[in-house]
C-alpha positions in Angstrom: 0.0 0.0 0.0 1.3 3.5 -0.9 1.8 5.9 2.0 -0.6 8.7 2.1 0.2 11.8 0.1 1.2 14.9 2.1 1.2 18.3 0.4 3.8 20.8 1.9 4.4 23.6 -0.7 6.5 26.4 0.9 5.6 29.8 -0.3 8.6 32.0 -0.6 8.6 35.1 1.6 9.1 37.4 -1.4 5.8 36.3 -3.0 3.7 39.2 -1.6 6.3 41.7 -2.8 6.3 39.9 -6.2 2.6 40.2 -6.5 2.5 43.8 -5.5 5.0 44.5 -8.1 3.0 42.5 -10.7 0.0 44.4 -9.8 1.7 47.8 -10.3 2.9 46.4 -13.8 -0.6 45.5 -14.5 -2.0 48.7 -13.7 0.6 50.5 -15.8 -0.4 48.4 -18.8 -3.9 49.0 -18.2 -3.5 52.7 -18.1 -1.6 52.6 -21.4 -4.4 50.5 -23.0 -6.9 53.0 -22.0 -5.5 55.4 -24.9 -6.6 53.1 -27.5 -10.3 52.6 -26.4 -12.7 54.1 -28.9 -14.8 57.0 -27.7 -18.3 55.9 -26.6 -20.9 57.0 -29.2 -24.4 55.6 -28.5 -28.0 56.8 -28.7 -30.2 57.8 -25.7 -33.7 56.2 -25.0 -36.5 58.7 -25.4 -38.2 59.8 -22.2 -41.9 59.1 -22.0 -42.2 62.6 -20.9 -41.0 63.8 -24.1 -43.9 62.4 -26.0 -46.7 64.7 -25.9 -49.8 63.0 -24.3 -51.3 65.3 -21.8 -54.3 66.1 -23.8 -54.9 62.6 -25.0 -54.5 60.8 -21.8 -56.7 63.0 -19.5 -57.7 60.9 -16.5 -61.4 59.6 -16.5 -61.4 58.0 -13.1 -61.0 54.6 -14.6 -59.3 51.7 -13.0 -56.6 49.3 -14.2 -57.5 46.0 -15.4 -57.2 43.0 -13.2 -54.8 40.1 -14.0 -57.8 37.7 -14.6 -59.9 40.5 -16.6 -61.6 37.9 -18.7 -63.6 36.8 -15.6 -65.4 40.2 -16.0 -67.3 38.7 -18.9 -69.0 36.2 -16.4 -68.8 33.3 -18.7 -67.7 30.0 -17.1 -66.9 28.3 -20.3 -64.5 31.2 -21.2 -62.9 30.9 -17.8 -62.4 27.2 -18.5 -60.7 27.8 -21.8 -58.3 30.3 -20.3 -57.3 27.7 -17.7 -56.8 25.0 -20.4 -54.7 27.5 -22.3 -52.5 28.2 -19.3 -51.9 24.4 -18.9 -51.5 23.3 -22.6 -50.9 26.2 -25.0 -47.6 25.6 -26.9 -46.8 29.2 -27.0 -46.8 29.3 -23.2 -44.5 26.2 -23.1 -42.2 27.8 -25.5 -42.0 31.0 -23.5 -41.3 28.9 -20.3 -38.6 27.1 -22.2 -37.0 30.4 -23.0 -37.1 31.5 -19.5 -35.6 28.4 -18.4 -32.7 28.7 -20.8 -32.1 32.4 -19.9 -31.9 31.4 -16.2 -29.4 28.6 -17.0 -27.4 31.1 -18.9 -27.3 33.5 -15.9 -26.2 30.4 -13.6 -23.5 29.5 -16.1 -22.0 33.1 -16.1 -22.3 33.3 -12.4 -20.6 29.9 -11.8 -17.7 31.0 -14.3 -16.9 33.8 -11.7 -16.2 31.5 -8.9 -12.6 29.9 -8.2 -12.2 26.6 -9.9 -10.6 23.5 -8.4 -9.9 20.5 -10.8 -8.3 17.1 -9.9 -6.3 15.9 -12.8 -4.6 12.5 -12.7 -2.9 10.2 -15.3 -1.0 7.0 -15.6 1.1 6.4 -18.8 3.8 4.1 -20.0 6.7 6.4 -21.5 9.9 5.7 -23.1 12.5 8.5 -23.2 14.8 9.1 -26.1 18.4 8.6 -25.3 19.6 10.7 -28.3 18.8 14.2 -27.0 22.3 15.4 -26.9 23.3 13.6 -23.6 26.8 12.5 -23.5 27.5 8.8 -23.9 28.7 8.5 -20.4 25.3 9.8 -19.1 23.2 7.3 -21.2 23.6 4.5 -18.6 22.2 6.6 -16.0 19.1 7.5 -17.9 15.8 5.5 -17.8 15.5 3.0 -20.6 12.6 1.2 -21.9 9.0 1.8 -21.2 8.5 2.9 -17.6 5.1 3.8 -15.9 4.8 7.4 -15.0 2.1 8.9 -12.6 0.9 12.3 -12.0 -1.9 13.7 -9.9 -2.6 17.4 -9.3 -5.0 19.7 -7.8 -5.3 22.8 -10.0 -6.9 26.0 -9.0 -7.8 29.0 -11.0 -9.4 32.4 -10.3 -10.0 35.2 -12.5 -9.6 38.4 -10.4 -11.9 40.4 -12.8 -10.0 43.7 -12.3 -12.0 45.6 -15.0 -15.4 44.1 -14.4 -15.7 42.1 -17.5 -17.3 39.1 -15.7 -19.6 41.3 -13.7 -20.8 43.1 -16.8 -21.4 39.7 -18.4 -23.4 38.6 -15.3 -25.4 41.8 -15.3 -26.2 41.7 -19.0 -27.3 38.0 -18.8 -29.4 39.0 -15.6 -31.2 41.6 -17.7 -31.8 39.3 -20.5 -33.2 36.7 -18.2 -35.5 39.4 -16.7 -36.5 40.5 -20.2 -37.3 36.9 -21.3 -39.6 36.6 -18.1 -41.4 39.8 -19.1 -41.7 38.6 -22.7 -43.3 35.5 -21.5 -45.9 37.7 -19.8 -46.5 39.4 -23.2 -47.0 36.0 -24.7 -49.5 35.2 -22.0 -51.3 38.4 -22.6 -51.4 38.0 -26.3 -52.9 34.5 -25.9 -55.6 35.5 -23.4 -56.6 38.5 -25.7 -56.7 36.1 -28.9 -58.8 33.6 -27.1 -61.2 36.3 -25.8 -61.5 37.8 -29.3 -62.1 34.5 -30.9 -64.8 33.8 -28.3 -66.4 36.9 -28.9 -66.5 36.4 -32.7 -68.1 32.9 -31.9 -70.7 34.8 -29.9 -71.4 37.1 -32.9 -71.8 34.4 -35.3 -74.4 32.6 -33.2 -76.3 36.0 -33.0 -76.0 36.4 -36.7 -77.3 33.0 -37.3 -80.3 33.8 -35.1 -80.8 37.0 -37.0 -80.5 35.2 -40.4 -83.0 32.5 -39.1 -85.5 35.2 -38.6 -84.9 36.8 -42.0 -85.0 33.2 -43.6 -88.4 32.7 -41.9 -89.6 36.1 -43.2 -88.3 35.0 -46.6 -90.5 31.8 -46.5 -93.6 33.7 -45.5 -93.0 36.1 -48.3 -92.7 33.2 -50.8 -95.9 31.9 -49.6 -97.6 35.0 -49.7 -96.5 35.8 -53.3 -97.4 32.4 -54.4 -100.9 32.8 -52.9 -101.3 36.2 -54.6 -100.0 34.7 -58.0 -102.8 32.2 -57.7 -105.3 35.2 -57.4 -103.7 36.9 -60.2 -102.6 39.7 -57.7 -98.8 39.2 -58.3 -96.7 37.9 -61.4 -94.2 35.2 -61.8 -91.2 37.5 -61.9 -92.1 38.6 -58.2 -92.3 35.1 -57.1 -88.9 34.2 -58.7 -87.4 37.2 -57.0 -88.8 36.1 -53.6 -87.6 32.5 -54.0 -84.1 33.9 -55.1 -84.1 36.1 -51.9 -84.9 33.1 -49.8 -82.1 31.0 -51.6 -79.6 33.7 -50.8 -80.4 33.8 -47.1 -80.2 30.0 -46.9 -76.9 30.2 -48.4 -75.7 32.9 -45.8 -77.0 30.6 -43.1 -74.8 27.5 -44.4 -71.8 30.0 -44.6 -72.5 30.9 -40.9 -72.7 27.3 -39.7 -69.4 26.6 -41.4 -67.8 29.7 -39.8 -69.0 28.6 -36.5 -67.2 25.3 -36.9 -64.0 26.9 -38.1 -64.1 29.5 -35.2 -64.5 26.6 -32.7 -61.4 24.9 -34.2 -59.4 28.1 -33.9 -60.4 28.3 -30.1 -59.3 24.8 -29.7 -56.0 25.5 -31.2 -55.5 28.5 -29.2 -56.0 26.5 -26.0 -53.7 23.7 -27.1 -56.3 21.0 -27.9 -57.4 19.0 -30.9 -60.5 20.0 -33.0 -62.7 17.8 -31.2 -62.6 20.2 -28.2 -64.5 22.6 -30.4 -67.3 20.1 -30.7 -68.0 20.5 -27.1 -68.3 24.3 -27.1 -71.6 25.7 -26.3 -73.1 29.0 -27.3 -71.2 31.8 -25.3 -73.1 33.6 -22.5 -71.4 36.8 -22.2 -72.2 39.5 -19.8 -73.0 42.9 -21.3 -69.8 44.8 -22.2 -68.9 47.6 -19.8 -67.6 51.1 -20.8 -63.9 51.4 -19.9 -62.2 54.6 -19.2 -58.7 55.9 -18.7 -57.3 55.6 -15.1 -56.3 59.1 -13.6 -52.6 58.0 -13.3 -52.3 56.5 -16.8 -49.6 58.9 -17.8 -47.6 58.3 -14.7 -47.9 54.5 -14.4 -48.4 53.2 -17.9 -44.9 52.1 -18.5 -44.8 50.1 -15.4 -48.0 48.4 -16.4 -46.6 47.4 -19.9 -44.5 44.4 -19.8 -43.3 44.9 -23.6 -42.0 48.3 -22.6 -40.3 46.9 -19.4 -38.7 44.1 -21.5 -37.4 46.5 -24.2 -35.9 48.6 -21.5 -34.2 45.7 -19.9 -32.7 44.8 -23.4 -31.3 48.3 -23.6 -29.5 47.9 -20.1 -28.3 44.5 -21.1 -26.8 45.9 -24.1 -25.1 48.6 -22.1 -23.4 45.9 -20.0 -22.3 44.2 -23.1 -20.5 47.4 -24.2 -18.6 47.2 -20.8 -17.9 43.6 -21.4 -16.0 44.3 -24.7 -14.3 47.5 -23.3 -12.6 45.3 -20.6 -10.9 43.4 -23.5 -8.7 46.5 -24.0 -7.2 46.0 -20.5 -4.8 43.2 -19.2 -6.5 40.2 -18.0 -5.2 38.9 -14.7 -5.6 35.4 -13.2 -4.4 33.5 -10.2 -3.2 30.1 -10.7 -2.2 27.4 -8.3 -1.3 23.7 -8.6 -0.2 21.1 -6.1 0.3 17.4 -6.6 2.7 14.6 -7.1 4.6 13.1 -10.0 7.1 10.3 -10.4 8.6 8.1 -13.1 7.7 4.9 -11.1 4.4 4.7 -9.4 6.0 3.2 -6.2 7.6 6.6 -5.6 4.4 8.6 -6.1 3.6 9.0 -2.5 7.1 10.1 -1.4 7.7 13.7 -0.4 10.4 14.1 -3.1 7.7 13.4 -5.8 5.6 16.6 -4.8 5.2 19.4 -7.2 3.6 22.7 -7.0 3.2 26.2 -8.4 1.4 29.5 -7.5 1.3 32.8 -8.9 -0.6 35.4 -11.1 -0.7 35.4 -15.0 -1.3 38.2 -17.2 -2.3 38.6 -20.7 -2.4 41.9 -22.6 -3.6 42.3 -26.2 -1.0 44.1 -28.3 -1.7 43.4 -31.9 -5.6 43.0 -31.6 -6.6 46.6 -31.6 -8.5 46.5 -34.8 -10.4 43.3 -33.8 -11.2 44.7 -30.3 -12.4 48.1 -31.6 -14.6 46.2 -34.2 -16.1 44.2 -31.4 -16.8 47.5 -29.3 -18.4 49.2 -32.2 -20.6 46.1 -32.7 -21.8 46.2 -29.1 -22.5 49.9 -29.7 -24.5 49.2 -32.7 -26.5 46.5 -30.7 -27.1 49.1 -28.0 -28.4 51.6 -30.5 -30.7 48.9 -32.0 -32.0 48.1 -28.7 -32.7 51.7 -27.9 -34.6 52.0 -31.3 -36.7 49.0 -30.4 -37.5 50.5 -27.0 -38.4 53.8 -28.5 -40.6 52.1 -31.1 -42.2 50.0 -28.3 -42.9 52.9 -26.2 -44.5 55.0 -29.1 -46.6 51.9 -30.0 -47.8 51.4 -26.5 -48.9 55.1 -26.3 -50.6 54.8 -29.6 -52.4 51.7 -28.7 -53.8 53.3 -25.5 -55.0 56.3 -27.4 -56.4 54.2 -30.3 -58.3 52.1 -27.7 -59.7 55.1 -25.9 -61.0 56.6 -29.2 -62.3 53.4 -30.5 -64.2 52.7 -27.3 -65.7 56.2 -27.4 -66.7 55.8 -31.1 -68.3 52.4 -30.7 -70.3 53.5 -27.6 -71.8 56.4 -29.7 -72.6 54.0 -32.6 -74.0 51.4 -30.3 -76.4 54.0 -28.7 -77.6 55.0 -32.2 -78.0 51.3 -33.3 -80.0 50.6 -30.1 -82.2 53.6 -30.8 -82.8 52.3 -34.5 -83.7 49.0 -33.2 -86.2 50.3 -30.8 -87.7 52.4 -33.6 -87.8 49.5 -35.9 -89.4 47.4 -33.1 -92.2 50.1 -32.8 -92.6 50.1 -36.3 -93.1 46.3 -36.6 -95.4 46.3 -33.6 -97.6 49.0 -35.3 -97.6 47.2 -38.6 -98.8 44.0 -36.9 -101.5 45.9 -35.0 -102.7 47.7 -38.2 -102.8 44.2 -40.0 -104.9 42.8 -37.1 -107.4 45.5 -37.5 -107.5 45.0 -41.3 -106.1 48.3 -42.1 -102.7 46.9 -43.2 -101.3 44.4 -45.5 -99.1 41.4 -44.7 -96.5 42.8 -47.0 -96.2 45.7 -44.7 -95.7 43.3 -41.8 -92.9 41.5 -43.7 -91.2 44.6 -44.6 -91.2 46.0 -41.1 -89.9 42.7 -39.8 -87.1 42.7 -42.4 -86.1 46.2 -41.3 -86.2 45.1 -37.5 -83.9 42.2 -38.2 -81.6 44.3 -40.2 -81.3 46.8 -37.2 -80.8 43.9 -34.7 -78.0 42.6 -37.0 -76.2 45.9 -36.9 -76.6 46.1 -33.2 -75.3 42.6 -32.9 -72.1 43.6 -34.9 -71.6 46.7 -32.9 -72.0 44.8 -29.5 -69.2 42.5 -30.7 -67.1 45.5 -31.6 -67.8 46.8 -27.9 -66.5 43.6 -26.6 -63.5 43.6 -28.9 -63.0 47.4 -27.9 -62.9 46.4 -24.2 -60.4 43.6 -24.9 -58.1 46.0 -26.9 -58.4 48.6 -24.1 -57.4 46.0 -21.4 -54.4 44.8 -23.5 -53.3 48.5 -24.1 -53.4 49.1 -20.5 -51.1 46.2 -19.8 -53.5 43.3 -19.3 -53.4 43.5 -15.5 -49.7 43.4 -15.4 -48.0 45.4 -12.7 -44.2 45.8 -11.9 -43.3 44.2 -8.7 
């Protein structure tokens, strides 16, 4: 059995003085390198206050949307679809995978900043050449033939990171990870808004089918009426053919609506990550009346903190800034501390003896001398990435404010149109009721009743479309205000 390996590496008393001298030399090289660093030239992100919005974003005592805003539609089936999407939607799974990768990258960079300790061991058979310039008299003392050689060392390394390169990489990776998490929130908001809009469209299609069914019923009555009048020579064949053609057109629209309902159900199934059979189980939506949304009083102050896409874009800018610092550190000397302790011998039986011990300790420096062009190109490339991130942030901010303004204007317009459509429907209903009463008293004709009925259905159809638009406006308004997101 080999005796236990004992490490005893004496450190010279002059080591600290040498390290101090080494540090001074490193600092001198670093100061000299500063002269070749390109002058920074990057864009500045636009400030939200610089974008005029005071008149457009006047507070209206509104409230910010809740995170589960879709529950305000009071439809259990819609709530269940959202839960299914959160569990199964491929888009959310992909976003979660991106978050996982970003976190892993951060952990990898962080681990790289810690000291490393590695055990290396090898046992090999070696034969030394005797024709290496040794005198013939010495050859008899040299090892001959293949001999086992053993080596075992513990090697330690630590990057001092004098210029903050590793810390810049760590902060940049952290910013990217945080931005990825916010982008996952954006993906979730986009998905919930898409499901809600698809559900609203399904509701509109069902309402349109009801209206078309009434129109089709009226068209059938008109055909029967014209047929009876034709038999009494009160109408001609052309009128009957036109009535039948109108009835056929309505029937065609009904068939198209039935197909659209099936397609819309398939879309909802795909959005929640299910197969098309899921759509077969969908029943008619039962949405609560759409409320009228208004801007919160603090919309100008807190909008940026409520928009995850704007926050993510800002983090990408900060990460790009750390990337510039990362490449800037390449202009300075890189200093590392290395240490190694172990044993080495030509024959394995001597491996545990004190005379087989080996060791080394000290700093190491590397300074780029003939890489100035490459380093400057990398630095300028990082600046270009920063400018691109700033442009993306500015565009995201402008679009966010536009979306809020559009949502507010669209909501006001739809509310006004819907009130007019409701008044028109009420008037058409009164006209229809009056025509029926006149027909019952014998002072009106059935043709008048059918005409009033057609006008009523047309008014109801317009009102249904505007009601669906009001639902969509509410969804757009909620999404523009951040979909319930709030910076922690």
